[in-house]
Structures are given as C-alpha cells and as structure tokens.
C-alpha positions as CSV (number, residue, x, y, z in Angstrom):
1,M,1.8,6.2,1.8
2,N,0.9,9.6,3.3
3,T,-1.6,10.5,5.7
4,S,-4.3,11.1,4.1
5,E,-3.8,8.1,2.7
6,K,-3.8,5.9,6.2
7,I,-6.7,8.0,7.9
8,T,-8.5,7.1,4.7
9,K,-7.6,3.0,4.5
10,A,-8.6,2.4,8.2
11,I,-12.1,4.1,8.2
12,R,-12.9,1.9,5.0
13,E,-11.0,-1.1,6.9
14,I,-13.4,-0.4,9.6
15,N,-16.7,1.3,7.9
16,P,-16.8,0.1,3.9
17,N,-19.6,2.5,3.3
18,A,-18.3,5.6,5.8
19,M,-18.4,8.9,3.9
20,F,-16.2,11.0,5.3
21,I,-13.6,14.3,4.2
22,I,-10.4,14.8,5.7
23,R,-10.0,18.0,5.8
24,G,-6.3,19.3,6.4
25,S,-3.4,21.6,4.4
26,S,-1.3,19.1,2.8
27,P,-1.8,14.5,2.5
28,D,1.3,14.4,5.3
29,T,-0.1,17.1,7.6
30,V,-3.3,15.8,8.0
31,T,-5.0,14.5,11.3
32,V,-7.7,12.2,12.6
33,D,-9.0,15.0,14.2
34,G,-10.0,17.1,10.0
35,I,-12.3,14.2,9.6
36,E,-15.9,15.5,9.0
37,W,-18.8,12.7,8.5
38,D,-21.6,13.6,5.8
39,D,-24.8,13.7,7.8
40,G,-26.4,10.4,8.2
41,I,-22.7,8.3,9.1
42,T,-22.3,7.5,12.5
43,P,-18.5,8.9,13.6
44,I,-15.5,6.4,14.4
45,A,-14.2,7.1,17.6
46,K,-10.3,8.7,16.8
47,S,-9.0,6.0,19.1
48,D,-10.4,3.8,16.4
49,I,-9.3,4.8,13.7
50,E,-5.5,5.6,15.4
51,A,-5.3,2.0,16.1
52,K,-5.9,0.9,12.6
53,M,-3.8,3.4,11.5
54,V,-1.2,1.4,12.8
55,E,-2.4,-2.1,11.4
56,V,-2.7,-0.7,8.6
57,Q,1.0,0.9,8.5
58,T,2.6,-2.3,9.6
59,A,1.0,-4.3,6.8
60,Y,2.2,-1.2,4.4
61,D,5.8,-1.9,5.5
62,A,5.4,-5.7,5.3
63,Q,5.1,-5.0,1.2
64,E,7.9,-3.1,0.7
65,Y,9.9,-6.3,-0.8
66,A,7.1,-6.6,-2.9
67,R,6.8,-2.7,-4.3
68,S,10.5,-3.0,-4.3
69,R,10.7,-5.8,-6.4
70,K,7.6,-5.1,-9.0
71,A,10.2,-1.5,-9.4
72,E,13.0,-3.4,-10.6
73,Y,11.1,-6.6,-12.3
74,P,11.5,-6.5,-16.8
75,S,7.7,-6.4,-18.0
76,I,5.8,-9.0,-18.4
77,G,6.8,-8.9,-22.1
78,D,10.3,-8.3,-21.5
79,Q,10.1,-11.5,-19.8
80,L,8.8,-13.1,-22.0
81,D,11.0,-12.5,-24.6
82,D,14.0,-13.4,-22.3
83,I,12.5,-16.7,-22.4
84,Y,11.9,-17.5,-25.2
85,H,15.7,-16.4,-26.4
86,N,17.6,-17.6,-23.4
87,G,15.1,-20.1,-21.8
88,I,13.3,-20.4,-18.7
89,D,16.6,-21.0,-16.8
90,A,18.0,-17.8,-18.0
91,W,15.0,-16.1,-17.2
92,K,14.9,-17.6,-13.7
93,A,18.7,-16.4,-13.2
94,T,17.3,-13.0,-14.0
95,I,14.6,-12.7,-11.6
96,K,16.8,-14.0,-9.1
97,T,19.0,-11.6,-8.7
98,T,15.4,-9.0,-7.9
99,K,14.1,-11.9,-5.6
100,D,17.6,-12.5,-3.8
101,K,18.2,-8.3,-3.6
102,Y,14.7,-8.3,-2.3
103,P,13.6,-11.3,0.1
104,K,10.9,-11.5,1.4
105,P,10.8,-10.8,5.4
C-alpha cells in the first residue's frame, strides 16, 4: 500500500464524504501536507490523519497472509475441476498446502 492509498483510506475512514486532492510527485512521496480540501469541507487535523494511517497500515499488514493465499490459490474453476476429478479430500490437501504456507497470524 503506497502512501497516497494510506492517506486516502485514512481520510475515508474518518470522513467518508470528504472531498480532497493529494498533491505530490508520486504516490509514495506524498505527505499529509499535500492535501488540498475542497471548498466547504472542514479539514481533518494532520495528526488525526497520521494516527489513522498507522491503524490502516496495521490492518493492511495483518491481512498479508490472505493476499498471499489468494495469489496462490487455483482459480475457482480449477478448484471445482479438482473436486470433480479427484474428490474433496484431494482438493482439501491442495488448499491446505497454501494455508500452511501462509498461516493466519
């Protein structure tokens, strides 16, 4: 998750209706100082955004195992084909390999 995504998610969690633009040279180099609020929007304190960004990053990091699993699981079609040809127990063994490789924290 790049910095721009973290800032955006943090703002949206604080105020889902906030209208803003984040200015910066790249998504990884922007800062909360680059936020421009649309007219009529009460700016959110930078400290509140930064604190929420820490929460957002912590939640994102906690789901690393799920993102890794998703990338390695066969497609649903392939999984159904595996069940049809090899049975549920063989399918479970295939899935377990990935689950064991990326356990829940």
